[in-house]
C-alpha positions as CSV (number, residue, x, y, z in Angstrom):
1,X,124.9,111.8,101.1
2,X,123.3,114.5,99.0
3,X,119.9,113.4,97.7
4,X,118.0,115.3,95.0
5,X,114.2,114.9,95.2
6,X,111.9,115.6,92.3
7,X,108.1,115.9,92.4
8,X,105.9,116.3,89.3
9,X,103.0,114.3,90.5
10,X,100.7,117.1,91.8
11,X,99.5,120.6,91.0
12,X,102.4,121.8,93.0
13,X,105.8,120.3,92.5
14,X,109.5,121.1,92.4
15,X,112.9,119.9,93.6
16,X,114.8,119.7,96.8
17,X,118.2,118.6,98.1
18,X,118.7,117.0,101.5
19,X,121.8,115.8,103.3
20,X,120.7,113.0,105.6
21,X,117.9,114.6,107.6
22,X,118.9,118.1,106.9
23,X,117.1,120.1,104.2
24,X,119.7,122.2,102.2
25,X,117.3,123.7,99.7
26,X,113.9,123.4,98.2
27,X,112.1,124.9,95.2
28,X,108.3,124.6,95.1
29,X,106.3,125.4,91.9
30,X,102.7,126.2,91.0
31,X,102.3,123.9,88.1
32,X,98.8,125.1,87.2
33,X,100.4,128.0,85.4
34,X,103.0,126.0,83.4
35,X,103.5,122.4,82.5
36,X,105.7,120.0,84.3
37,X,108.0,119.7,81.3
38,X,108.6,123.5,81.3
39,X,109.4,123.7,85.0
40,X,111.1,120.5,86.2
41,X,114.6,121.2,84.8
42,X,114.6,124.9,85.8
43,X,113.5,123.8,89.3
44,X,116.4,121.4,89.6
45,X,118.8,123.9,88.3
46,X,117.6,126.6,90.7
47,X,117.8,124.5,93.8
48,X,121.3,123.2,92.9
49,X,122.6,126.7,92.2
50,X,120.9,128.1,95.3
51,X,123.0,125.9,97.5
52,X,126.1,126.1,95.4
53,X,126.5,122.5,94.1
54,X,126.3,120.7,90.8
55,X,124.6,117.4,89.8
56,X,128.0,115.7,90.1
57,X,127.9,116.3,93.9
58,X,124.7,114.2,94.2
59,X,124.7,110.8,95.8
60,X,121.1,109.8,95.2
61,X,117.9,110.7,93.4
62,X,114.4,110.4,94.8
63,X,111.1,110.6,92.9
64,X,107.4,110.8,93.7
65,X,106.3,108.0,91.4
66,X,102.6,108.3,91.9
67,X,99.7,108.3,92.0
68,X,99.1,111.7,90.4
69,X,99.1,113.4,87.0
70,X,99.8,110.8,84.3
71,X,101.8,113.2,82.2
72,X,103.6,114.6,85.2
73,X,104.6,111.2,86.5
74,X,106.1,110.2,83.1
75,X,108.1,113.5,82.9
76,X,109.3,113.3,86.5
77,X,110.3,109.6,86.3
78,X,112.1,110.0,83.0
79,X,114.1,112.9,84.4
80,X,114.9,111.0,87.6
81,X,116.0,107.9,85.6
82,X,118.2,110.0,83.3
83,X,120.0,111.5,86.2
84,X,120.4,108.2,88.0
85,X,121.8,106.5,84.9
86,X,124.1,109.4,83.9
87,X,125.4,110.0,87.4
88,X,125.5,106.3,88.4
89,X,123.7,107.0,91.7
90,X,120.8,105.1,93.2
91,X,117.2,106.0,92.5
92,X,114.6,105.9,95.3
93,X,110.8,105.9,94.8
94,X,108.2,107.2,97.1
95,X,104.4,106.9,97.0
96,X,103.0,110.4,96.6
97,X,100.2,109.9,99.2
98,X,102.6,108.3,101.6
99,X,104.9,111.3,101.5
100,X,101.9,113.7,101.9
101,X,100.7,111.7,105.0
102,X,104.2,111.7,106.5
103,X,104.2,115.5,106.7
104,X,101.6,115.0,109.5
105,X,103.4,112.2,111.2
106,X,103.7,114.3,114.4
107,X,99.9,114.0,114.9
108,X,98.1,111.0,116.5
109,X,95.2,109.5,114.6
110,X,94.2,108.5,111.1
111,X,95.7,110.6,108.2
112,X,93.9,110.6,104.9
113,X,95.8,112.2,102.0
114,X,93.6,112.9,99.0
115,X,94.4,114.1,95.5
116,X,92.0,115.0,92.8
117,X,91.7,112.6,89.9
118,X,89.7,112.6,86.7
119,X,86.4,110.6,86.1
120,X,84.9,111.8,89.3
121,X,87.5,109.9,91.3
122,X,90.2,110.7,93.9
123,X,93.5,109.1,94.7
124,X,93.5,108.4,98.4
125,X,94.9,106.4,101.2
126,X,94.6,106.0,105.0
127,X,97.6,106.1,107.3
128,X,97.7,105.5,111.0
129,X,100.1,107.7,113.0
130,X,101.1,107.4,116.7
131,X,102.9,110.7,116.6
132,X,106.2,109.2,115.8
133,X,105.8,106.7,113.0
134,X,103.3,105.8,110.2
135,X,101.5,102.5,109.5
136,X,99.5,101.9,106.3
137,X,95.9,101.4,107.1
138,X,94.5,101.4,103.5
139,X,96.8,101.4,100.5
140,X,96.8,104.1,97.8
141,X,93.9,103.6,95.3
142,X,91.7,105.4,92.8
143,X,88.0,105.5,93.6
144,X,85.0,107.7,94.0
145,X,85.2,110.1,97.0
146,X,82.0,108.8,98.6
147,X,83.3,105.2,98.4
148,X,86.6,106.2,100.0
149,X,84.9,108.1,102.8
150,X,82.7,105.1,103.5
151,X,85.8,103.0,104.2
152,X,87.1,105.4,106.9
153,X,86.3,104.3,110.5
154,X,84.7,107.0,112.7
155,X,87.2,108.5,115.1
156,X,87.8,111.9,116.9
157,X,91.4,111.9,115.6
158,X,90.9,112.2,111.8
159,X,92.9,114.4,109.5
160,X,92.4,115.0,105.8
161,X,95.2,116.5,103.7
162,X,95.9,117.4,100.0
163,X,94.3,119.3,97.2
164,X,91.4,116.7,97.1
165,X,90.6,117.3,100.7
166,X,90.4,121.1,100.2
167,X,88.2,120.7,97.2
168,X,85.8,118.3,99.0
169,X,85.9,120.1,102.4
170,X,82.1,120.5,102.7
171,X,81.5,116.9,101.8
172,X,84.0,115.6,104.2
173,X,82.8,117.8,107.0
174,X,79.2,116.7,106.5
175,X,80.2,113.1,107.1
176,X,82.9,113.7,109.7
177,X,82.1,116.9,111.5
178,X,84.9,116.7,114.0
179,X,87.6,115.9,111.4
180,X,90.3,118.4,110.5
181,X,91.1,119.6,107.0
182,X,94.8,120.5,106.9
183,X,95.4,123.9,105.3
184,X,98.5,126.1,104.8
185,X,102.0,124.8,104.0
186,X,101.3,121.2,105.0
187,X,98.3,121.0,102.7
188,X,100.6,120.3,99.7
189,X,103.5,118.0,99.1
190,X,107.0,119.3,99.7
191,X,109.8,117.9,97.5
192,X,112.0,117.7,100.5
193,X,109.6,115.3,102.2
194,X,110.1,112.9,99.2
195,X,113.8,112.7,99.8
196,X,113.5,112.3,103.6
197,X,110.9,109.5,103.1
198,X,112.9,107.9,100.3
199,X,116.1,107.4,102.3
200,X,114.2,105.2,104.8
201,X,113.8,102.6,102.0
202,X,115.9,100.6,99.6
203,X,116.9,101.9,96.1
204,X,114.5,100.9,93.3
205,X,115.5,98.9,90.2
206,X,115.9,101.7,87.7
207,X,115.2,99.4,84.7
208,X,111.9,98.1,86.1
209,X,110.6,101.2,87.8
210,X,107.4,102.6,86.2
211,X,104.9,105.2,87.3
212,X,102.3,104.2,89.9
213,X,99.2,105.2,87.9
214,X,96.8,103.0,90.0
215,X,94.4,102.8,87.0
216,X,94.5,102.6,83.3
217,X,94.7,105.7,81.2
218,X,91.8,107.0,79.2
219,X,93.5,105.9,76.0
220,X,93.9,102.4,77.3
221,X,90.2,102.2,78.3
222,X,89.1,103.5,74.9
223,X,91.3,100.9,73.1
224,X,89.8,98.1,75.1
């Protein structure tokens, strides 16, 4: 089954197509330069044309449904839902931080994916890896970085990954000197990872699926 994955949750994003556990094509974007709405459809179009298929060949859609950019999540989920409805194929959801952590699933230890959030907070989670499978140690949440770091047990097998980890490298290293900050290609979320992670779960209810914001928007807080 061909599965199209879409990611508009982070500063990088894009689309990918997988067939089972085989990656057929992937298109990764730098969304700091253009908005998600400007890039998501061209990204999907590029990856499909690159492997010589059309949307009608797809058997499933996968989406990173958050946490992440509020606007990006809405755009990505709306696109994924539209494709799922029009093609009559199942839609799978994946937690952004879970997918990011899974890219380091070959390591043993605690994996801490971190994304930057507004209001001096981060989106973060803690996953335990035995080198083969992942177990959730702390669910995805939005909170101040120092509060999150205070929840992490001290261990010599501690890995931080994501744009938030790179931004806060000096702070993390001061608290956990022997930890590793992941850099390079595994430091950002790959769209193909979303599809590979998604197909390990059950399809979502398309009508009920909403973005996983983790917190209220600024507009909601001001209204209250």
